[in-house]
Every structure is written in structure tokens, then in C-alpha cells.
C-alpha positions, 0 to 999 in steps of 0.5 A: 830698721832698714825701712825706717831709714828709707822713710826718713831719708825720703821724708828729708828730700820731699818736695825739694829738687834733687840731683840722682846720679845713676849708673854711667855717671848721668845726673837727673833732676827733679822731685822724688815723688814717690818710693819703695824699697826698690826704686824711686820716682822722679818728676821733672815737670814733664816726664816721670823717671822710674829708678831702681836703686841698684843703679842709684849712686848719689842723691844731692839737693839741688840748692841752685835749680842748676837746670831752672826746672818749673814743676808747677805742681807735684802730680803724684798719680804716675801712671805705672803705678797707683797702687793703694796700701801696696809695695811698689816694686820693679816687677809690678812697674815693668807689668803696668808698662806693658801697652805703654810707649816707653824709652828706657835706659840700658846702655851709658848713652842709648836710650831705646824707644818702643814697648814691653811685649813680654816679662819673663823672670829676669829679663823683658823682650823689648819691642823698638821700631829701630832695632826691632825685638831686644832681649834685656836683663832686668838688672841691667835696666836704669830707667823707665820713662813713659810716653806723655799722651800716648805719643808714639816713638819717632812721631811713627804712624799706626801703620809704621808702628803700633803695640801688638800681643807677642804670642812667641815662646821664650825660655823663662831665664836670660840665660836659657833664652840666650841658649836658644840663639845658637847659631843665629846672627845677633848683636850684644850690647846694640848701641854701645861702642864696644858692641858685638856682631856675630853668632853665639857657637856655644852656651856653658853656664855664665860664658858664651862662645862668640864667632865675629866676622874674623875672631871666636871669643868668649863673653860673660853673660853677666855684662851682656845688657842687650841681644839683638837679633835680626 
């Protein structure tokens, strides 16, 4: 029954411009060119947005085309998933994105540019020319936007930034990986207004003890969207 409702819904808005509100009250506009039970693919004429359903709050038809989008043709051959008779899952999209420059949105208005080097059970390792290595739980990824024509973030040269294999060993789960970061200088939720810089001193279940420059406090792991290590 769930799949039937999903198919009817997508059929109703097929080939029309829609407004998609995602977590953080951000609005995306375009045409939904593909979907599954886990995510939709939105095309605005220039870029593809891979959006997990968990972050979609509302979808409306944009009758007035408020952004004056000009979408000449609907290209269903988006580049992160072209499976035939195969369910498109978020994990498969992440896996297919390895080796591709990406823009991902995790925090409200802070995109990260770079590439995914490793995919673990519930988080990814994201390599950025600005923040270097970021640990990002999958559940907090709002959108994935692949770069076009193999452009590079910030138009950097091959010497400045390039995709390379990461052979570092990481823990299977985000919580376990945080345990490996004890006594290391880290930044929680980098790029967010209320980010925290300091040292993880202890991990007890889903709670970490964190020492900032002047204070000690406790933080719920479920609300950690990114971890940056120096």
C-alpha cells in the first residue's frame, strides 16, 4: 500500500516544477525526475539534488515558476544512480558518488564542498579543501549535489586538491568513531552558529563529555551533525 501511495504521488507531480521544503526551512525548486521509497532526485535545469525523504517537509507545485526556471529537457540519466530494475537507495547513491566532487548540505545554511572518501555503517568521511576531514552521520545529510563536468571546488588545481584513496582505518559506527577521538582537538558542528571547539574527554553511551577552552559540558551524540579534526 505504501509503494502504491508513493507511485501515485510522484505521478501527480510528474514533469511539473515543484517547491520542496527541506529541514532548515530551505526551499528547492525544480522537477522531480526520479524517486524511490528513500529519496527523490530534483533537477533545476543545471544541477541534480538528491534529497532523502527524512528531510522533506513539504512538496508543492510551483504554478507560477517563481524562480523563472528554464528546464529545456528532462534528463533522467542522472549521474549518481542509473540502475535498471533496481531500487534507488540512499546508500547506493552515496556509494556511487565516491570519486565525484560534491556539494553536500548538513547544517542549515552551510554547504560543504569536496568528496566522500569512505562510507561506514551510519556515517561518511568527507574530504574538504577547507575543513580537511569531516565525519558526517548519514541521517543528517539533507542534500547531495554532484558537480558538473568534473569541476573542482573553488576551481582549485590538481596540485591543490584532488581525489585520492583514504586507507585510514575508521570505526564502523559514528558513536564508535567518536570514542576514537578522545583527547583530540575537535570541532563539533563546524560552520554552524553554535559550534563547539575543544577536546572530547569521555564517551558514555550517547553522551560525550566535552572540554572547551574554558568550560566542561555534556553533549548528545544524536545532535552532532559533523565532527572536524585538526
